[in-house]
KEKE-3310 file (N, C-alpha, C; in steps of 0.2 Angstrom, whole numbers, plus 5000, padded with zeros to 4 digits):
npx = (5692:5684:5673:5656:5650:5645:5627:5617:5600:5593:5599:5601:5600:5591:5580:5562:5551:5543:5528:5519:5527:5531:5519:5512:5501:5501:5515:5520:5521:5531:5546:5557:5573:5582:5588:5599:5609:5617:5619:5610:5605:5606:5605:5604:5595:5592:5586:5573:5571:5558:5555:5542:5531:5518:5512:5521:5530:5534:5526:5536:5544:5553:5555:5546:5545:5538:5542:5553:5550:5540:5548:5558:5548:5543:5555:5559:5549:5550:5563:5558:5550:5557:5566:5569:5557:5543:5529:5519:5504:5502:5498:5503:5508:5512:5519:5527:5538:5551:5565:5578:5583:5598:5589:5593:5598:5584:5581:5575:5586:5595:5592:5594:5591:5592:5597:5605:5597:5602:5597:5598:5590:5583:5583:5572:5558:5550:5537:5530:5540:5540:5542:5536:5537:5548:5564:5570:5582:5590:5601:5605:5612:5619:5628:5637:5639:5633:5617:5607:5595:5584:5571:5559:5547:5539:5525:5518:5510:5498:5482:5472:5471:5470:5461:5454:5457:5452:5436:5428:5428:5437:5429:5419:5422:5427:5419:5409:5417:5418:5407:5404:5398:5410:5418:5422:5436:5449:5456:5465:5478:5481:5490:5499:5493:5487:5478:5461:5460:5470:5468:5470:5464:5450:5439:5442:5435:5440:5453:5469:5466:5458:5447:5449:5452:5448:5451:5445:5444:5454:5469:5481:5482:5477:5477:5476:5461:5456:5456:5453:5464:5477:5494:5500:5493:5489:5501:5503:5492:5497:5507:5501:5496:5505:5510:5498:5504:5518:5513:5518:5530:5546:5545:5553:5558:5571:5571:5557:5544:5535:5522:5509:5493:5484:5470:5465:5450:5437:5425:5423:5423:5436:5451:5464:5477:5489:5501:5515:5534:5542:5561:5572:5585:5587:5580:5563:5548:5536:5521:5509:5494:5483:5465:5452:5435:5437:5449:5467:5475:5484:5502:5514:5529:5538:5558:5565:5574:5576:5580:5586:5600)
npy = (5327:5329:5342:5340:5338:5351:5349:5353:5352:5355:5355:5359:5379:5380:5369:5364:5369:5363:5370:5369:5374:5383:5390:5393:5394:5393:5392:5399:5410:5406:5410:5404:5393:5384:5374:5376:5368:5376:5375:5369:5379:5387:5393:5395:5401:5399:5411:5419:5433:5439:5447:5451:5449:5458:5459:5462:5473:5491:5503:5508:5496:5491:5485:5485:5487:5475:5464:5462:5459:5446:5439:5436:5432:5418:5412:5411:5402:5393:5387:5382:5372:5364:5365:5366:5358:5358:5352:5352:5360:5366:5382:5399:5411:5430:5440:5454:5461:5466:5474:5480:5490:5492:5505:5505:5497:5490:5492:5493:5492:5485:5478:5463:5445:5437:5428:5426:5422:5422:5414:5416:5407:5415:5412:5403:5393:5378:5367:5353:5345:5352:5366:5380:5395:5406:5420:5425:5431:5440:5442:5446:5446:5446:5438:5434:5447:5459:5465:5469:5468:5460:5450:5444:5441:5424:5414:5399:5386:5373:5366:5362:5372:5382:5384:5388:5398:5408:5406:5399:5407:5401:5392:5403:5413:5417:5410:5420:5432:5431:5432:5445:5463:5473:5488:5503:5506:5519:5525:5518:5521:5530:5522:5515:5501:5495:5486:5486:5477:5473:5483:5489:5497:5510:5524:5537:5545:5559:5565:5560:5546:5530:5516:5500:5487:5472:5464:5445:5436:5439:5428:5434:5440:5432:5417:5406:5398:5410:5419:5428:5449:5444:5449:5453:5458:5470:5475:5477:5490:5495:5501:5505:5519:5525:5528:5538:5549:5551:5556:5556:5555:5550:5533:5524:5518:5514:5507:5496:5491:5480:5480:5472:5469:5461:5451:5457:5459:5452:5455:5468:5486:5494:5507:5514:5523:5537:5547:5558:5562:5574:5577:5588:5586:5576:5564:5554:5549:5537:5532:5521:5515:5504:5505:5495:5493:5503:5501:5504:5491:5488:5493:5500:5506:5514:5521:5531:5540:5557:5558:5545:5539)
npz = (5558:5544:5540:5536:5519:5507:5503:5491:5489:5476:5460:5448:5442:5434:5438:5445:5456:5468:5468:5479:5489:5490:5493:5482:5466:5454:5441:5435:5446:5455:5460:5466:5459:5465:5482:5494:5506:5520:5531:5546:5551:5539:5524:5505:5493:5477:5465:5451:5443:5434:5422:5415:5422:5424:5437:5446:5438:5434:5422:5417:5415:5424:5439:5456:5472:5478:5475:5479:5493:5489:5486:5497:5505:5497:5497:5510:5515:5507:5514:5527:5524:5515:5520:5533:5538:5539:5537:5524:5521:5534:5539:5539:5546:5544:5552:5552:5537:5529:5519:5512:5499:5486:5475:5459:5458:5453:5443:5427:5410:5418:5428:5439:5431:5436:5457:5472:5487:5501:5517:5534:5547:5565:5583:5583:5587:5592:5593:5597:5588:5577:5569:5575:5577:5570:5566:5550:5540:5529:5514:5496:5485:5468:5456:5469:5473:5484:5486:5492:5507:5520:5529:5540:5550:5558:5563:5565:5560:5562:5553:5557:5570:5566:5556:5570:5575:5564:5567:5560:5548:5537:5530:5524:5522:5508:5496:5501:5496:5485:5479:5483:5480:5468:5470:5460:5451:5456:5442:5431:5427:5435:5446:5441:5433:5421:5421:5425:5434:5441:5451:5466:5475:5476:5475:5491:5501:5504:5501:5498:5504:5500:5498:5501:5489:5480:5466:5469:5457:5454:5446:5447:5461:5469:5469:5474:5484:5499:5516:5518:5517:5505:5514:5503:5492:5502:5499:5489:5484:5495:5487:5477:5481:5483:5472:5467:5476:5472:5459:5446:5447:5449:5461:5467:5480:5495:5503:5510:5523:5531:5540:5550:5558:5562:5555:5538:5534:5520:5521:5527:5526:5519:5524:5515:5520:5515:5522:5517:5519:5517:5519:5514:5504:5511:5509:5509:5518:5517:5522:5523:5528:5534:5540:5552:5553:5564:5571:5567:5558:5549:5544:5531:5525:5516:5512:5503:5495:5488:5474:5461:5455)
capx = (5684:5683:5669:5649:5649:5636:5622:5612:5591:5592:5607:5601:5597:5581:5575:5558:5551:5536:5524:5515:5533:5530:5510:5509:5495:5503:5523:5525:5523:5537:5553:5564:5574:5585:5589:5607:5606:5625:5618:5603:5601:5610:5604:5605:5589:5591:5579:5570:5566:5553:5556:5536:5529:5514:5512:5531:5535:5530:5525:5543:5548:5556:5554:5543:5547:5534:5546:5560:5545:5536:5557:5561:5541:5542:5562:5557:5542:5553:5568:5553:5545:5560:5576:5566:5552:5538:5522:5513:5499:5503:5498:5513:5504:5519:5517:5533:5544:5555:5569:5579:5588:5599:5586:5595:5598:5580:5577:5578:5585:5600:5589:5594:5586:5594:5601:5601:5594:5605:5593:5596:5585:5586:5576:5567:5557:5547:5530:5526:5544:5539:5543:5531:5539:5554:5566:5573:5587:5590:5605:5603:5617:5618:5636:5642:5641:5630:5611:5600:5595:5577:5568:5553:5545:5534:5523:5517:5503:5493:5477:5466:5474:5471:5454:5450:5461:5447:5430:5423:5430:5438:5424:5413:5424:5430:5413:5404:5419:5417:5399:5402:5398:5417:5416:5425:5441:5451:5459:5471:5482:5483:5490:5502:5493:5487:5470:5459:5457:5477:5470:5468:5462:5444:5440:5438:5430:5444:5461:5476:5461:5457:5445:5453:5446:5454:5449:5446:5445:5463:5472:5488:5483:5471:5479:5470:5454:5459:5448:5457:5463:5484:5498:5504:5491:5490:5508:5500:5484:5502:5513:5497:5495:5513:5509:5497:5506:5520:5511:5521:5537:5549:5545:5562:5559:5575:5568:5550:5543:5525:5518:5502:5493:5477:5468:5461:5445:5434:5419:5420:5428:5445:5451:5469:5480:5494:5505:5522:5534:5550:5563:5576:5590:5586:5574:5556:5547:5528:5520:5502:5489:5472:5460:5446:5432:5442:5457:5474:5478:5493:5506:5520:5533:5544:5561:5571:5581:5572:5583:5589:5604)
capy = (5325:5332:5344:5339:5342:5356:5344:5354:5350:5353:5355:5366:5383:5379:5362:5364:5369:5361:5376:5368:5372:5391:5392:5398:5390:5392:5388:5406:5415:5404:5413:5400:5391:5377:5376:5371:5368:5375:5369:5368:5387:5392:5389:5400:5401:5403:5416:5421:5438:5439:5453:5453:5447:5464:5464:5464:5477:5497:5503:5505:5487:5491:5479:5486:5483:5472:5458:5462:5455:5442:5434:5435:5427:5412:5409:5407:5394:5387:5384:5383:5366:5361:5363:5365:5351:5360:5348:5354:5361:5372:5391:5401:5419:5433:5448:5459:5458:5471:5472:5486:5488:5501:5504:5508:5486:5488:5498:5492:5484:5482:5477:5456:5440:5428:5431:5423:5426:5419:5413:5413:5404:5414:5412:5397:5389:5372:5362:5345:5343:5355:5374:5386:5403:5412:5425:5424:5436:5437:5444:5446:5445:5447:5437:5438:5453:5461:5474:5471:5464:5460:5449:5443:5434:5423:5409:5393:5383:5365:5368:5363:5376:5391:5386:5387:5405:5409:5403:5398:5410:5397:5389:5406:5422:5414:5412:5427:5439:5430:5431:5451:5468:5475:5491:5502:5505:5523:5527:5512:5525:5534:5520:5512:5498:5493:5482:5484:5470:5475:5490:5487:5506:5515:5532:5536:5551:5563:5566:5554:5544:5526:5511:5493:5484:5469:5458:5437:5434:5438:5424:5433:5443:5429:5411:5402:5404:5410:5419:5436:5449:5441:5453:5455:5461:5477:5479:5479:5495:5502:5503:5508:5523:5527:5529:5542:5552:5553:5562:5556:5557:5540:5530:5521:5517:5509:5501:5493:5489:5478:5478:5469:5468:5458:5450:5463:5454:5453:5458:5475:5491:5493:5513:5517:5529:5537:5552:5556:5566:5573:5584:5590:5583:5569:5562:5553:5543:5538:5528:5518:5513:5503:5503:5489:5492:5506:5501:5500:5483:5487:5499:5499:5512:5516:5524:5534:5547:5559:5557:5540:5539)
capz = (5556:5541:5536:5531:5515:5505:5502:5486:5487:5467:5460:5443:5441:5430:5441:5446:5462:5468:5469:5485:5495:5491:5493:5472:5462:5446:5440:5434:5449:5454:5458:5464:5455:5470:5487:5495:5511:5520:5539:5547:5550:5531:5515:5498:5486:5469:5462:5446:5444:5428:5416:5409:5424:5427:5445:5448:5435:5433:5417:5411:5417:5431:5446:5462:5479:5480:5469:5484:5497:5489:5484:5504:5507:5493:5499:5517:5518:5504:5519:5531:5522:5512:5526:5542:5537:5542:5534:5519:5526:5537:5538:5539:5548:5543:5556:5545:5532:5527:5514:5510:5494:5482:5470:5456:5455:5452:5439:5418:5407:5420:5431:5438:5430:5444:5462:5475:5492:5508:5521:5540:5554:5571:5587:5578:5592:5590:5595:5594:5585:5570:5570:5576:5574:5566:5560:5545:5537:5520:5509:5490:5481:5463:5457:5472:5475:5491:5482:5499:5514:5522:5531:5544:5557:5557:5565:5558:5564:5558:5549:5563:5574:5561:5558:5579:5578:5562:5569:5554:5540:5532:5528:5521:5516:5501:5495:5502:5494:5476:5478:5485:5474:5471:5471:5456:5456:5454:5436:5429:5425:5440:5449:5440:5432:5414:5420:5431:5439:5445:5455:5473:5477:5474:5479:5497:5506:5504:5497:5502:5510:5497:5500:5497:5488:5478:5462:5469:5453:5451:5447:5448:5466:5472:5465:5477:5489:5505:5522:5521:5512:5508:5512:5495:5491:5505:5497:5479:5490:5499:5480:5468:5484:5482:5463:5466:5480:5470:5455:5441:5448:5452:5466:5470:5488:5494:5510:5515:5532:5530:5546:5552:5567:5563:5546:5532:5531:5518:5523:5530:5523:5526:5521:5514:5521:5515:5523:5515:5523:5515:5519:5510:5504:5517:5505:5513:5521:5516:5527:5520:5534:5532:5546:5547:5561:5569:5573:5562:5555:5544:5540:5527:5528:5512:5514:5498:5491:5480:5467:5462:5448)
cpx = (5684:5674:5663:5650:5642:5631:5616:5606:5592:5598:5607:5595:5592:5576:5567:5555:5543:5533:5520:5520:5534:5523:5510:5506:5500:5509:5525:5525:5528:5541:5559:5565:5579:5585:5595:5607:5616:5624:5610:5600:5604:5606:5605:5599:5589:5585:5578:5568:5562:5553:5548:5532:5523:5514:5515:5535:5531:5530:5531:5548:5554:5553:5554:5546:5542:5536:5550:5555:5543:5542:5555:5555:5543:5550:5562:5550:5545:5559:5563:5553:5551:5567:5574:5560:5544:5530:5516:5506:5496:5501:5503:5507:5510:5517:5522:5537:5546:5561:5570:5586:5591:5596:5587:5598:5592:5576:5579:5583:5594:5599:5594:5589:5585:5597:5601:5601:5598:5601:5597:5591:5588:5578:5571:5565:5550:5541:5529:5534:5546:5538:5541:5532:5547:5556:5569:5578:5590:5594:5602:5608:5613:5624:5638:5642:5632:5620:5606:5600:5587:5576:5561:5554:5540:5532:5518:5514:5500:5486:5474:5467:5469:5462:5450:5451:5455:5440:5428:5425:5433:5436:5417:5415:5428:5424:5411:5411:5417:5411:5398:5401:5405:5415:5421:5431:5444:5454:5466:5478:5486:5487:5498:5502:5488:5480:5470:5458:5463:5475:5464:5465:5453:5442:5437:5437:5433:5450:5466:5469:5458:5451:5447:5449:5453:5448:5448:5447:5453:5466:5481:5488:5480:5473:5477:5467:5459:5452:5449:5460:5476:5486:5502:5500:5489:5494:5505:5497:5491:5505:5509:5498:5502:5512:5505:5499:5510:5519:5515:5528:5540:5548:5548:5563:5568:5575:5557:5550:5536:5526:5511:5499:5486:5477:5464:5456:5440:5429:5416:5423:5434:5450:5460:5469:5485:5498:5511:5526:5544:5554:5569:5583:5592:5583:5569:5554:5538:5527:5509:5500:5484:5471:5453:5445:5435:5447:5461:5476:5483:5495:5512:5523:5539:5548:5563:5573:5574:5571:5583:5593:5603)
cpy = (5331:5336:5342:5341:5347:5352:5349:5352:5349:5358:5360:5371:5384:5371:5367:5364:5367:5368:5373:5372:5383:5394:5399:5392:5385:5395:5394:5409:5414:5405:5409:5394:5383:5382:5374:5374:5370:5373:5371:5375:5387:5387:5395:5398:5404:5407:5417:5425:5437:5446:5457:5451:5454:5463:5467:5469:5483:5496:5506:5501:5487:5486:5481:5484:5477:5464:5456:5455:5448:5437:5432:5431:5419:5407:5404:5401:5388:5383:5379:5375:5361:5358:5363:5360:5354:5354:5356:5354:5367:5376:5394:5411:5423:5442:5454:5454:5464:5468:5480:5486:5493:5499:5505:5499:5486:5488:5493:5496:5480:5476:5468:5450:5435:5428:5427:5426:5419:5419:5411:5413:5407:5412:5407:5393:5383:5368:5357:5341:5349:5363:5379:5392:5405:5417:5423:5432:5434:5443:5442:5445:5441:5442:5437:5444:5456:5467:5474:5469:5463:5452:5447:5438:5432:5416:5403:5389:5376:5370:5370:5371:5382:5389:5387:5393:5408:5409:5401:5401:5405:5394:5395:5409:5421:5414:5416:5432:5436:5432:5445:5457:5472:5481:5495:5505:5514:5520:5522:5516:5529:5530:5514:5507:5498:5490:5483:5482:5472:5480:5488:5494:5508:5518:5532:5544:5558:5562:5562:5546:5536:5521:5505:5489:5479:5461:5450:5436:5433:5434:5430:5440:5437:5422:5405:5406:5406:5414:5426:5438:5447:5449:5456:5460:5470:5480:5482:5487:5498:5505:5508:5515:5527:5531:5536:5549:5554:5554:5562:5554:5548:5540:5526:5521:5514:5505:5501:5490:5486:5475:5476:5465:5464:5459:5453:5458:5455:5456:5465:5480:5490:5502:5514:5522:5531:5545:5551:5565:5567:5580:5584:5588:5577:5563:5561:5547:5545:5531:5527:5517:5510:5501:5500:5491:5495:5506:5499:5495:5482:5494:5497:5508:5510:5520:5526:5543:5552:5558:5548:5539:5543)
cpz = (5551:5540:5533:5525:5512:5502:5496:5485:5481:5467:5453:5444:5438:5433:5444:5452:5461:5469:5477:5492:5494:5492:5487:5471:5455:5446:5435:5440:5453:5456:5460:5463:5459:5478:5488:5503:5514:5528:5539:5549:5546:5528:5509:5493:5483:5468:5456:5445:5436:5423:5413:5413:5428:5432:5445:5444:5434:5425:5413:5412:5422:5437:5452:5470:5483:5477:5475:5492:5496:5487:5492:5507:5503:5496:5507:5519:5513:5510:5526:5531:5520:5519:5533:5543:5542:5536:5529:5522:5532:5539:5542:5543:5548:5548:5552:5542:5530:5523:5513:5503:5489:5474:5464:5451:5451:5445:5430:5413:5410:5423:5433:5435:5435:5446:5467:5483:5498:5512:5531:5545:5563:5575:5585:5588:5588:5593:5591:5589:5577:5570:5572:5576:5573:5566:5557:5541:5533:5518:5501:5485:5472:5458:5461:5478:5480:5484:5489:5504:5516:5526:5537:5550:5556:5560:5561:5566:5559:5555:5553:5566:5571:5558:5564:5575:5572:5563:5564:5547:5535:5528:5523:5515:5513:5496:5494:5498:5485:5474:5480:5479:5476:5466:5465:5456:5455:5445:5435:5430:5431:5447:5447:5434:5424:5415:5426:5434:5445:5450:5462:5478:5474:5479:5485:5495:5503:5502:5502:5507:5501:5503:5496:5494:5484:5475:5462:5466:5446:5448:5450:5458:5472:5469:5468:5483:5493:5509:5521:5517:5514:5508:5510:5493:5494:5503:5491:5483:5490:5489:5475:5475:5482:5473:5463:5470:5475:5463:5449:5443:5452:5458:5468:5476:5490:5502:5510:5517:5531:5538:5549:5558:5568:5555:5546:5530:5526:5517:5529:5525:5527:5520:5521:5515:5519:5516:5521:5518:5521:5517:5515:5510:5508:5514:5506:5513:5520:5520:5521:5523:5531:5537:5544:5555:5566:5571:5565:5563:5550:5544:5538:5523:5520:5514:5507:5501:5485:5474:5467:5454:5447)
residu = (UNK:UNK:UNK:UNK:UNK:UNK:UNK:UNK:UNK:UNK:UNK:UNK:UNK:UNK:UNK:UNK:UNK:UNK:UNK:UNK:UNK:UNK:UNK:UNK:UNK:UNK:UNK:UNK:UNK:UNK:UNK:UNK:UNK:UNK:UNK:UNK:UNK:UNK:UNK:UNK:UNK:UNK:UNK:UNK:UNK:UNK:UNK:UNK:UNK:UNK:UNK:UNK:UNK:UNK:UNK:UNK:UNK:UNK:UNK:UNK:UNK:UNK:UNK:UNK:UNK:UNK:UNK:UNK:UNK:UNK:UNK:UNK:UNK:UNK:UNK:UNK:UNK:UNK:UNK:UNK:UNK:UNK:UNK:UNK:UNK:UNK:UNK:UNK:UNK:UNK:UNK:UNK:UNK:UNK:UNK:UNK:UNK:UNK:UNK:UNK:UNK:UNK:UNK:UNK:UNK:UNK:UNK:UNK:UNK:UNK:UNK:UNK:UNK:UNK:UNK:UNK:UNK:UNK:UNK:UNK:UNK:UNK:UNK:UNK:UNK:UNK:UNK:UNK:UNK:UNK:UNK:UNK:UNK:UNK:UNK:UNK:UNK:UNK:UNK:UNK:UNK:UNK:UNK:UNK:UNK:UNK:UNK:UNK:UNK:UNK:UNK:UNK:UNK:UNK:UNK:UNK:UNK:UNK:UNK:UNK:UNK:UNK:UNK:UNK:UNK:UNK:UNK:UNK:UNK:UNK:UNK:UNK:UNK:UNK:UNK:UNK:UNK:UNK:UNK:UNK:UNK:UNK:UNK:UNK:UNK:UNK:UNK:UNK:UNK:UNK:UNK:UNK:UNK:UNK:UNK:UNK:UNK:UNK:UNK:UNK:UNK:UNK:UNK:UNK:UNK:UNK:UNK:UNK:UNK:UNK:UNK:UNK:UNK:UNK:UNK:UNK:UNK:UNK:UNK:UNK:UNK:UNK:UNK:UNK:UNK:UNK:UNK:UNK:UNK:UNK:UNK:UNK:UNK:UNK:UNK:UNK:UNK:UNK:UNK:UNK:UNK:UNK:UNK:UNK:UNK:UNK:UNK:UNK:UNK:UNK:UNK:UNK:UNK:UNK:UNK:UNK:UNK:UNK:UNK:UNK:UNK:UNK:UNK:UNK:UNK:UNK:UNK:UNK:UNK:UNK:UNK:UNK:UNK:UNK:UNK:UNK:UNK:UNK:UNK:UNK:UNK:UNK:UNK:UNK:UNK:UNK:UNK:UNK:UNK:UNK:UNK:UNK:UNK:UNK:UNK:UNK:UNK:UNK:UNK:UNK:UNK:UNK:UNK:UNK:UNK:UNK:UNK:UNK:UNK)
# end
């Protein structure tokens, strides 16, 4: 019996992906351009990296680690909806996401504009016929060449279950966040940004400590109402803390691991801390953690070499 042909969901690399399939509102923030099903557990997601997206590039035009994580996030959500049959409106709870990539491939002007993400699904569980949890493993390819890997773990739930889990915050948290006073940011250029509204840190009480801040009116960081700080905002804050810690030296990590143990709420201060460990000739490890209500709520680990290129 001949093998079943590969079925492309979207043939053209310029095709439009429905923004809802990657949980984005604005077209400019949608990174995938197409998806091809290889089999029930394997897909290829063609992706475009925009060189002029100020959230994902530094002052020199290099791509930030957050672009790799966001590409993986969107690719996995697209596969879950379009390939695995998760209905629109279901909520995704990401407990961990990671990537390892050659940092030289993120440097302007040679950084790729287009790449393919090969997504394989593992440890897939269902509830009432709908995926309820999964592990995704991702390989990043440019013109067939592997430039990195990544993946993550997530749970999937209906909107009803999510509302019960959040105990009323889905109805009140966003309105309260819009009305809450926003602490003044650290100087915009100290974190490698160009707009105050993109700064995710406010001054803390001691060196290496800051307060998490997020301008919820900034559509780049919050493109739709939310009831907690999105993981990508936490990653923004971690990258900005790294920019301060590295004091003008290039921050070009080869890997990033995002681990979230609890939702980070809008209505309670969250302290961000950075701890850099460097070993001569062996690179560095930078741990950025968030603490809220006396507990650690997230950790983002960056690893890299002291010199790149």
